[in-house]
C-alpha positions in Angstrom: 0.0 0.0 0.0 1.8 3.1 -1.3 -0.8 5.8 -1.0 -0.9 7.9 2.2 -4.6 8.8 2.3 -7.8 6.9 2.5 -11.0 8.8 1.7 -13.6 6.7 3.5 -17.3 7.2 2.8 -19.6 5.3 5.2 -22.7 4.1 3.4 -25.9 2.5 4.6 -28.7 2.0 2.1 -27.4 5.1 0.3 -27.5 4.0 -3.3 -29.1 7.3 -4.4 -26.5 9.4 -2.6 -23.7 7.3 -4.1 -24.9 7.8 -7.6 -25.3 11.6 -7.1 -22.2 12.4 -5.1 -19.5 9.8 -5.7 -18.7 10.9 -9.3 -17.3 14.2 -8.0 -15.2 12.5 -5.4 -13.8 10.1 -8.0 -13.1 12.9 -10.5 -11.6 15.4 -8.0 -9.6 13.2 -5.7 -5.9 12.9 -6.7 -5.3 9.2 -7.3 -1.6 9.6 -6.7 -2.1 10.3 -3.0 -5.5 8.8 -2.1 -7.7 5.7 -2.4 -11.4 6.1 -2.2 -13.1 3.5 0.0 -16.8 3.0 0.6 -17.3 1.2 3.9 -20.8 -0.4 3.6 -22.6 -0.6 6.9 -24.7 -3.7 6.1 -26.8 -2.2 3.4 -29.9 -4.0 2.1 -30.4 -1.9 -1.0 -28.5 -2.2 -4.2 -25.5 -0.1 -3.0 -22.9 -2.8 -3.6 -24.2 -3.6 -7.1 -23.9 0.1 -8.0 -20.4 0.3 -6.6 -19.3 -2.8 -8.6 -20.9 -1.8 -11.9 -20.5 2.0 -11.9 -17.5 2.7 -9.7 -14.9 0.0 -10.2 -12.2 2.4 -9.2 -13.6 2.6 -5.7 -12.5 0.1 -3.1 -15.3 -1.5 -1.0 -15.1 -2.6 2.6 -18.2 -4.6 3.6 -19.1 -4.6 7.3 -21.2 -7.4 8.6 -24.0 -5.2 9.9 -25.0 -1.6 10.5 -22.7 -0.3 13.3 -23.9 3.3 13.0 -21.8 6.3 12.2 -19.2 6.2 14.9 -18.5 2.5 15.3 -18.8 2.0 11.5 -16.0 4.5 11.0 -13.9 3.1 13.8 -14.0 -0.4 12.3 -13.3 0.8 8.8 -10.4 2.9 9.8 -8.9 0.1 11.9 -9.3 -2.3 8.9 -7.6 0.0 6.3 -4.7 1.5 8.1 -3.5 4.4 6.0 -1.3 7.2 7.3 -4.2 9.7 6.9 -7.9 9.2 6.8 -10.7 11.5 5.5 -14.1 10.9 7.0 -16.2 12.1 4.1 -20.0 12.1 4.3 -21.9 10.3 1.5 -23.7 13.6 0.7 -20.6 15.6 -0.1 -19.6 16.9 -3.5 -15.9 17.8 -3.8 -14.4 20.6 -5.8 -11.3 20.2 -7.9 -8.1 20.1 -5.8 -10.0 19.8 -2.5 -7.7 17.2 -1.0 -4.1 18.4 -1.8 -4.1 21.5 0.6 -5.2 19.3 3.6 -2.6 16.6 2.8 0.2 19.1 2.2 -0.5 21.1 5.3 -0.4 18.0 7.6 2.7 16.7 5.9 4.5 20.0 6.6 3.0 20.5 10.1 3.5 17.4 12.3 1.9 19.2 15.3 -1.4 19.3 13.4 -3.4 16.1 13.8 -6.6 17.1 11.9 -8.1 19.7 9.6 -11.1 20.5 7.5 -11.7 22.2 4.2 -14.2 25.0 3.6 -17.7 23.6 3.7 -20.3 25.2 1.5 -23.9 24.3 0.9 -24.7 21.9 -1.9 -28.1 23.5 -2.5 -26.9 27.1 -2.0 -23.3 27.0 -3.0 -22.8 30.7 -2.4 -23.4 30.1 1.3 -21.6 28.2 4.0 -23.0 24.9 5.1 -24.3 24.6 8.7 -22.2 21.6 9.8 -18.7 23.0 9.8 -18.6 26.1 7.6 -15.0 27.5 7.9 -14.0 25.8 11.2 -15.6 25.2 14.6 -15.3 26.7 18.0 -17.1 26.6 21.4 -18.1 29.7 23.4 -17.7 30.1 27.1 -21.3 28.8 27.7 -20.5 25.5 25.9 -22.3 26.2 22.6 -20.6 25.1 19.4 -20.4 27.5 16.5 -18.5 28.0 13.3 -16.9 30.8 11.3 -19.6 31.4 8.8 -22.5 30.0 11.0 -23.8 30.9 14.5 -26.9 29.1 15.6 -29.1 29.1 12.5 -27.6 32.2 10.9 -25.4 31.2 7.9 -23.2 33.7 6.0 -22.7 34.1 2.3 -19.2 33.1 1.3 -17.5 36.3 0.1 -14.0 35.0 0.7 -13.9 36.4 4.2 -12.3 33.2 5.6 -10.0 32.5 2.7 -6.9 33.0 4.9 -3.9 31.0 5.9 -4.8 27.9 7.9 -5.9 28.9 11.4 -6.3 27.0 14.7 -9.8 25.8 15.4 -11.4 23.9 18.3 -13.2 21.3 16.1 -13.3 20.2 12.5 -16.5 18.9 11.0 -17.2 15.2 10.6 -18.6 15.9 7.1 -15.0 16.2 5.7 -12.5 15.4 8.5 -8.9 14.9 7.5 -7.0 13.2 10.4 -3.8 11.4 11.2 -4.9 7.8 11.5 -2.6 6.9 14.4 -3.8 9.9 16.4 -7.4 9.0 15.7 -6.9 5.5 17.0 -4.7 6.5 19.9 -7.4 8.9 21.4 -10.1 6.2 20.9 -11.8 7.3 17.7 -15.4 8.4 17.6 -17.6 7.7 20.7 -20.6 5.6 19.7 -22.5 6.8 22.8 -23.2 10.1 21.0 -25.1 8.2 18.2 -25.3 11.4 16.1 -24.3 15.0 16.5 -21.2 16.4 18.2 -19.3 13.2 18.1 -16.6 14.9 16.0 -16.4 17.7 18.6 -15.7 15.2 21.3 -13.1 13.6 19.1 -11.4 16.9 18.4 -11.4 17.8 22.1 -9.6 14.6 22.9 -7.1 15.3 20.1 -6.4 18.7 21.6 -6.0 17.1 25.0 -3.4 14.8 23.5 -1.3 17.9 22.6 -2.1 18.3 18.9 -3.5 21.2 16.9 -6.5 21.3 14.5 -6.8 23.6 11.6 -9.2 25.0 9.0 -7.6 24.8 5.6 -10.0 26.9 3.5 -8.0 26.6 0.2 -9.8 23.2 -0.2 -13.6 23.2 -0.7 -16.4 20.7 -0.6 -20.2 21.1 -0.8 -22.4 19.4 1.8 -26.0 18.5 1.3 -26.6 18.0 5.1 -29.7 17.1 7.0 -30.0 13.7 5.4 -30.2 11.6 8.5 -32.4 13.9 10.7 -34.1 17.1 9.5 -33.8 20.2 11.7 -37.5 19.9 12.7 -37.2 16.4 14.0 -37.5 16.3 17.9 -35.0 13.5 18.0 -32.4 15.8 16.5 -33.2 18.4 19.2 -32.9 15.8 21.9 -29.6 14.6 20.6 -28.2 18.1 20.3 -29.0 19.0 23.9 -28.0 15.6 25.4 -24.8 15.4 23.5 -23.8 18.9 24.4 -24.0 17.9 28.1 -22.2 14.7 27.4 -19.5 16.5 25.6 -18.9 18.9 28.5 -19.1 16.1 31.1 -16.5 14.0 29.3 -14.0 16.6 28.5 -14.0 19.4 31.0 -11.3 19.2 33.8 -12.6 17.3 36.8 -12.5 20.4 39.0 -14.8 22.2 36.6 -17.2 19.2 36.4 -17.4 19.1 40.2 -18.2 22.8 40.5 -21.1 22.6 38.1 -22.3 18.9 38.2 -25.6 19.7 40.0 -26.6 22.4 37.6 -25.7 20.4 34.5 -27.9 17.4 35.4 -30.9 19.2 36.9 -31.6 21.2 33.7 -32.4 24.3 35.8 -32.3 27.7 34.1 -28.8 29.1 33.9 -27.3 25.6 34.1 -24.3 26.7 32.0 -23.7 29.8 34.0 -20.7 28.5 36.0 -18.9 26.8 33.1 -15.5 28.3 32.4 -14.5 29.9 29.0 -13.9 27.1 26.5 -11.3 27.8 23.8 -12.2 31.4 23.2 -9.0 32.6 24.9 -7.1 30.0 22.9 -8.9 30.5 19.6 -9.9 34.2 19.6 -11.6 35.1 16.4 
């Protein structure tokens, strides 16, 4: 195995998404540095037939059942073993030259363990996409946000974040470029999250291990988003609130957890009021 990068797309009954989005990944991913791998999570549709007939250049890893997003990726990454891995959502269209800036930056900066490209909206390509935009942060109250998106407000991309790579707190799981050995050494994605914020938890652990995470906006992808759970779904709301608490409980220093444990788990008004500033002093934008 000579190529340094595995672009891994996790698929579960996503034949339609593969037909729509995989052609751009194949066309725009440099074959000299990367293999494209579809890890199939026990699909029961015709995904595997489509891959064999229409995408013979793509490698296929068949998992024996649906392990979900986190554990599916953990198993696929352990089974492939490249120097770098890109966790790429199946609903992402890639622009030409999207991968090279991420690869070259990490090759030249060994203190950086993960990075992300600029994430624009597939349906409205002039705007940033909600899940990642131009790099993620957390405010002092524990709320995740991005350059280009705060809560539900999304900016138009006018090149305002087309800068040299900058330090960020978290990189989106829609297109996450990561050193495979670091990913595995910090434990990979935590399946307890099920969906939402699992990549923030991973990135927090990467920071705790002493590495940096960057936004490399000279690479661009377009994300459809909202395919698994629409914004109006109450399950999505529940997961966002629950996982935010889980994220803080797992990763805050123990002394900070002890000082706000009662408020976090009672759900009383102002339950975040005693949390310390998170990453804003380190990643001041």
